[in-house]
C-alpha positions in Angstrom: -44.6 6.9 60.1 -41.2 5.6 59.1 -40.5 2.1 60.6 -36.7 2.0 61.1 -36.7 -1.7 62.0 -38.7 -2.8 59.0 -36.6 -0.7 56.7 -33.4 -2.2 58.1 -34.7 -5.7 57.7 -35.8 -5.0 54.1 -32.4 -3.5 53.1 -30.4 -6.2 54.8 -32.3 -9.0 53.1 -32.1 -7.1 49.8 -28.3 -7.1 50.3 -28.4 -10.9 51.0 -26.9 -10.4 54.4 -27.6 -12.5 57.5 -27.6 -10.9 60.9 -24.2 -12.4 61.7 -22.8 -11.1 58.4 -24.1 -7.6 58.9 -22.8 -7.6 62.5 -19.3 -8.7 61.4 -19.0 -6.1 58.6 -20.6 -3.2 60.5 -19.1 -3.6 63.9 -22.6 -3.4 65.4 -23.5 -6.2 67.8 -25.8 -8.9 66.4 -28.3 -8.6 69.3 -28.5 -4.8 68.8 -29.3 -5.3 65.1 -32.0 -7.8 65.9 -33.6 -5.5 68.5 -33.6 -2.6 66.0 -35.4 -4.8 63.4 -37.9 -5.8 66.0 -38.6 -2.2 67.0 -37.4 -2.7 70.6 -34.8 0.0 70.4 -34.3 3.3 68.5 -30.8 3.4 67.0 -28.6 6.4 66.9 -27.8 8.0 63.5 -24.2 6.9 63.6 -25.2 3.3 64.2 -27.5 3.4 61.2 -24.6 5.0 59.2 -22.4 2.0 60.0 -25.1 -0.4 59.0 -25.8 1.4 55.8 -22.1 1.4 54.9 -22.0 -2.4 55.5 -25.1 -2.9 53.3 -23.7 -0.8 50.5 -26.1 2.1 50.8 -26.2 5.5 52.5 -28.4 7.4 55.0 -30.2 9.3 52.3 -31.2 6.2 50.4 -32.1 4.4 53.7 -34.4 7.2 54.7 -35.8 7.8 51.2 -39.4 8.6 50.8 -41.7 5.6 51.5 -42.8 3.6 48.4 -46.2 4.7 47.0 -49.1 2.7 48.3 -51.6 1.0 45.9 -54.6 3.0 44.9 -57.0 0.5 46.3 -56.5 0.3 50.1 -56.8 -3.1 51.8 -60.0 -3.7 53.6 -59.9 -2.6 57.3 -59.4 -5.3 59.8 -61.9 -5.2 62.6 -60.5 -5.0 66.1 -62.2 -5.2 69.5 -63.1 -1.9 71.1 -60.7 -1.0 73.9 -61.9 -1.4 77.5 -63.0 1.7 79.3 -60.1 3.7 80.7 -57.6 1.5 78.8 -54.3 3.2 78.2 -53.6 4.3 74.7 -51.4 1.9 72.6 -47.9 3.2 72.6 -45.9 3.3 69.3 -42.9 1.0 69.1 -39.5 2.5 69.6 -38.6 1.6 66.0 -41.1 4.1 64.6 -40.0 7.6 63.8 -43.0 10.0 63.1 -41.8 12.2 60.3 -44.4 14.2 58.3 -43.9 13.9 54.5 -43.4 17.7 54.3 -40.2 17.3 56.4 -38.6 14.5 54.4 -36.6 16.8 52.1 -35.1 18.7 55.0 -34.4 15.6 57.0 -32.5 14.0 54.2 -30.4 17.1 53.8 -29.5 17.0 57.5 -28.7 13.3 57.3 -26.4 13.8 54.3 -24.6 16.6 56.1 -24.3 14.6 59.3 -22.9 11.6 57.4 -20.3 13.8 55.7 -19.2 15.4 58.9 -18.9 12.3 61.1 -17.2 10.2 58.5 -14.6 12.8 57.4 -13.8 14.4 60.8 -10.5 13.6 62.4 -11.6 14.8 65.8 -12.1 12.1 68.4 -15.4 12.5 70.3 -16.3 10.4 73.4 -19.3 10.9 75.6 -19.2 9.2 79.0 -21.6 9.0 81.9 -20.9 9.8 85.5 -19.4 6.4 86.1 -17.0 6.7 83.2 -18.8 4.4 80.8 -18.8 5.4 77.1 -22.2 6.4 75.8 -21.1 7.6 72.4 -17.9 7.3 70.3 -17.4 9.1 67.0 -16.5 7.2 63.8 -13.0 8.8 63.9 -12.2 6.3 66.7 -11.5 3.8 63.9 -8.9 6.1 62.4 -7.2 7.2 65.7 -7.6 4.0 67.7 -8.3 1.3 65.1 -11.6 0.6 66.9 -15.1 1.0 65.4 -17.3 3.2 67.6 -20.0 0.6 68.3 -17.4 -1.7 70.0 -16.5 1.2 72.4 -20.0 1.9 73.6 -20.4 0.4 77.0 -16.7 0.2 77.8 -15.2 2.1 80.7 -13.2 5.0 79.3 -10.3 4.5 81.8 -9.7 1.0 80.4 -8.3 2.7 77.2 -6.0 5.0 79.1 -2.2 4.6 79.7 -1.6 3.7 83.4 0.5 6.8 83.9 -2.3 9.1 82.7 -5.1 7.6 84.8 -4.6 9.8 87.9 -4.5 13.2 86.0 -7.4 12.1 83.9 -9.5 11.1 87.0 -8.6 14.3 88.8 -9.6 16.5 85.9 -12.9 14.7 85.5 -13.6 15.0 89.3 -12.8 18.7 89.4 -15.0 19.5 86.4 -17.9 17.5 87.8 -18.1 20.0 90.6 -19.0 22.9 88.4 -21.7 22.7 85.7 -20.6 23.7 82.1 -16.9 23.8 83.2 -14.2 22.8 80.7 -10.6 21.7 80.9 -7.7 20.4 78.8 -5.4 17.4 79.2 -2.9 15.5 77.0 -3.2 11.8 77.6 -2.5 8.5 75.8 -5.1 6.0 74.6 -4.4 2.4 73.5 -4.6 1.6 69.8 -6.0 -1.7 68.7 -2.5 -2.9 67.8 -1.4 -2.3 71.4 0.5 0.9 70.8 -0.3 4.2 72.5 -1.6 7.4 70.8 -1.3 10.8 72.3 -4.5 12.8 72.4 -4.8 16.5 73.0 -8.1 16.6 74.7 -10.8 19.1 75.8 -13.3 18.1 78.4 -16.7 19.7 78.9 -19.1 19.0 81.8 -22.5 18.7 80.2 -24.3 16.9 83.0 -26.7 19.8 83.5 -27.5 19.9 79.8 -30.8 18.0 79.5 -30.0 17.0 75.9 -26.6 15.4 76.9 -26.3 14.8 80.6 -22.7 13.5 80.3 -19.1 14.5 80.1 -18.0 15.2 76.5 -14.4 14.6 75.5 -13.0 16.1 72.2 -9.5 15.3 71.1 -7.0 15.3 68.3 -4.2 12.9 67.9 -0.7 14.5 68.4 2.9 13.4 68.4 3.2 14.0 72.1 2.1 16.3 75.0 1.8 20.0 74.4 4.6 22.1 75.9 3.6 23.7 79.2 
């Protein structure tokens, strides 16, 4: 099994980066990096992509085939027998079970994902029912001057122009009543420098989708609202 946390720690140390340095250069919170290395959380691919970029590597190299093991295995360590009816030991969240036969296909998928998310100009935000951002695409840095890890956990409405709050809220509320419904709205979002950027947005209610369970916002930066 591939241990994401152990690999991250190995690559970080090989890059001579402390947790604080990696956090500052990647935009990923120091505590999050620490929890990943300890195997307490399973990171999203986009988070690993930011970390890889900061460490001077890429996803394909990060998820490269494990190093060959020595021919002579280490002697087994005796462990006490489990008590009767004891629950099976759970694998840590930092472990991704990937059979060796799937590595080649996985790396191709990772390379394709990295190229798509890094080069796309489309803004993608995924928010929960309360309006908090669960995912933000890397294009947020181009459009809003903000790295996506810093947006996760923020309330989406905190980024909106005051004049656009009501139509934004009304559209979200109406879409929430009908599964898989979609809608469009032009609205403004605050850039890191304090200016406002017009977004031509498409909203999709995916709360009934078991793989998403959220509202998905796709948008492109424009010069102003579309003519009605």
